[in-house]
N, C-alpha and C positions, 0 to 999 in steps of 0.2 A: 726837586731837592737832590735827587741822585744825578748830579750833573757831570760825573767823571767816573771812569773805571779806575779802581785802585786795587792793586795786588801787592801785598807786602808779606814776605816770608811764606810764600805759597809754593807747594810742590805738586805737580801733576804726576800721578801714578797711573798704573794700567787701568784701574777702574774707578779711582776716587781722586778728588782734589783735597789735599791735606792743608789746612789753614792753621797757622800759629796765631790764633786770635778769633775774633767773631766774623761771621759771614752774613752779608746783607745782599739780598737778591731782589732787584727791581721787578715790577710787574711785567707780565708778558715776555719774560725771559725764558730761554731754553738752555739747559745744561745737561749734556749727555753723559755726565759722570755722577757718581755719588759725591757727597761732601762730608768731610770730617772736620769739625771746628768746635770752638768752645761754646758759642751761642750761634744759632742759625735763625735768620729772619727771612722769610720768603713772601713776596707780595702776591697779588692776585694773578691767577692764570699762569703761574710758573710751572714749568715742566722740568723734573729732575729725573735723570736716567739711571739712578742707582740708589744706594742707601743714604739716609741722613742720620748722622751720629753726632750728638752734641750734648753739652751739659744742660742746655735749655733750647727748645725748638718752638718756633711760632710759624705757622703756615696759614696764609690768608686764603680767601674763598676761591673756589674753582681751580685750584692747583692740582697737579698730578705727580705722584711719586712712584717710580717704577719698582723700587725696592722696599726694604724695611725702614722704619723710622724708630730710632732709639734715643730717648731723652733721659739723661742721668738725673735730671731734676724735673721741673715742671714742663708741661707742653700745652700749647694752645693751637687748636685745629679749627679753621673756619668752615663755613657752610660749603657743601658740594665738593669737598676735597676727596680725591681718590687715591688710596694707598694700595698698591698691588701686593705688598708684602705684609708684614706684621707690625703693629704699633706697640711699642714697649715703653712705658713711662714709669720711672722710679719715684716720681713725685706726684703732684696733683695734675689732673687732666681736665682742661676745659675744652669742650668740643661742640661744634655747631651742628645744625640739623642736616640731614641728607648726606652725611659723610659715609663713604664706602671704603671698608677695610677688608681686603680679600682674605687675609689669613688670620683675622681676629686681632684682639688687642688685650693688653695686660697693663693695669695701672695699680700701683701700690698705695697711692694716696687717694684724695677725694676726687670724685668724678662729677663734673658739672656740665649739663647739656645746655648750651646757649650759643650765641654768636659773638665771641669776644674779640676775634682776631683783628677786624678792620680798624676800629678805633685805637686799640692798643698798638697795632702795628705802626700807624702813622705818628702816634706820640713818640714811639721809639725812633722812628726815622728823624724826627725833629731833634731828639736828644743827641743822636749820633752826629747829625750835622753840626750842632753847636759845639760838640767836642772836637770835631775836625777843624772848625774855625777858631778854636782856642777860647771860646766864650764859656769857660767852665763856671765862672762866677754867676751865670744866670741859672745854673742848675742847683738842685738841692740834694744831689747824689754825689758820691765820691767818683772821681775821674777813673779810678782803676776798675770800676764795675763794668765798663764797656771798653772794648779794644777792637774796633773794626779794622780788619786786615784784608778783607776780601769784599769789595763793593762792586756790584754790577748795576749799571744804569738800566732803565727800562729797555726792553726789546733787545737785550744782549743775547748773542748766540754763542755757545761753546760746544763744539763737537770734537771728535778725535782729530780732525784736520783743520778746523777753523775756529778762530776767536774773533768775533765781529761785534763792533759797537759804533754808533754814530757820534759818540762823545769822545773826549780826550781820554788817554790811558796813561797812568803813572804806574810803573812797575819797579819794585825794589827787592833785591835778594830773593829772586824766584827761579824756579826751574819749570818752564812751561812748554807744552806740546801743542803744535798747530800753527797755522799761518795767521798772524795777528793783523787785523784791519781796524784802524781807528782814525779819528780826525787828526789830532796831534799826539805824538807818542814820545814819552820819556822812559828809558829803561836804564837802570843802574844796578851794577853788581849781579847780573842775572845771566841765565843761559836760555836761549830760545831755540827749540828744535823745530824750526820752520822759518818762514819768511816774515818780514815786517813791512807794512805799507801804511803811509799816513801823509798828511799834508806837510807837517814838519816832524822829523824823526831825529831824536837825540839818543845816541848810545854812549853810555858812560861806564867803562870797565865791564863791558858786556860782550858775550859771544853769541852771534846769530849764525846758525848753521845753514840757513837759506839765503835769499837775496834781501836787499833793502831798497825800497823805492819811495820817493817823496819829492815834493817841490824843493825843500831845503833839508839837507842831511848833515848832521854833525857826528863825527867819530872822535871820541875823547878817551884818554887814559887807557891806552893799550887795548881798545876794543878790537874784536875780530869779526869779520864777515866771511862766511864760507863760500859764497859765490860772488855775484856782482852787486854793484851799487849803481843806482840810476836815479838822477834827479836833475833839477835845473841848476842848483848850486850845491856843491859838496865841500864841506870844511872838515879837515882831519888833522889830528896831531901826529907828529912823528912817533913811531912805535905802534901805531895802529896797523892792522893787517887786513887786506882784502885779497882773498885767494883768486877771485876772478878779475873782471875788468871794472873800471869806473867810467861812467858816461855822465857828463854834465853839460847841459846846453849852454850855460852861462859861464862855466869855469869850475876848476878845482883848486882849492887852496890848502896847502900843507905847511904847517908851522911847528916849531918846537912846543908851543903852548897856545891854545886858543882861549881867549878871554871873551866872555859873553857880556853884553851890556846889561842883561837881566840875569840875576843870580838864579840859574836854573838848578833845581834840586828839590829835595823833599819839602813838601808844603808849598812850593812856589808855583807848581804846574808848568805847563809848556805852552808854546804858541807865541812866545815873545823873545826867542833866542836870536840875537843878532851879534855878529862878530864886530868888535871894535876895529875901525878902519886903520888905526895906527899900529895894530899888532898882527894884521893879516895881509898877505900879499898873494897875488895870483900865482898858481903853480907855473904859469908861463914865464913870469918874471923871475921865479926861483930856479929856473933851469931844469924843471922836471921833464921827464920823457913823455911826449904826447904823440898822438897819431899824426901822420904827415898832412892830413886834411885840416888840422887845427880844430877839430870838433871838441876838444877837451876830454877825449876818452883816454884814460890811463891804462896801459897794458897790464902793469903789475905794480904793486906797492910793497 
């Protein structure tokens, strides 16, 4: 069900990831930061390298939290969860058996010992998926109660230097740290302090301080790449900047505007971006400067 990484209005800080909305973390994922969000849902065997702070927190079985856990409302902790800091719950606490809390816990509401997390967690995953697909009519709850802005598929890894997933990644209005690796990547109105690598990469009004590599690369709306761009095919609009070189096996295309056959953007995903033939021409036919060997490597743009 978690078939795509989604980051929207997310800021990477020194020790925490700040989410303007809800955070959903798939099973077997590892995040070396703390997370501050409205609601936080963590699947089985998730590792969090800092504090969890939210209005509501649900942690599934066998997960490990290196810092404190603070829930401003209710909290649900599954079996065999390990919390290296203190658990503070201002509402009700439902907790499974064999939970280890190093620095103790405090709950101001009702405390229930059971194993609630797994069933509740997957029900919430289903609800979140329906909301993302726009099928709100199938739910009996108001849409504004859930606002997922940070979704990590299973086995996602986020460290100080790396953001890695085997799924597609959609990123909007974010400031992220680390080298991003995903299958297909769409980044809009964001800043990446690292490199980006994927099968298809689309940068829309985005600054990448490292390099960009992929099979097909699109640079749109004054995007900036701090070092080099390397791929089989590179399409870029005039006004985009690449501080290093551009290397493309099959060619580089530069136009005033690039029109895609598929409307790439929020909600549409990536992986289907193709330039219309009638609005793009090869950089070689446009008189662009290329290396003498004709390899399609552009010295500067």
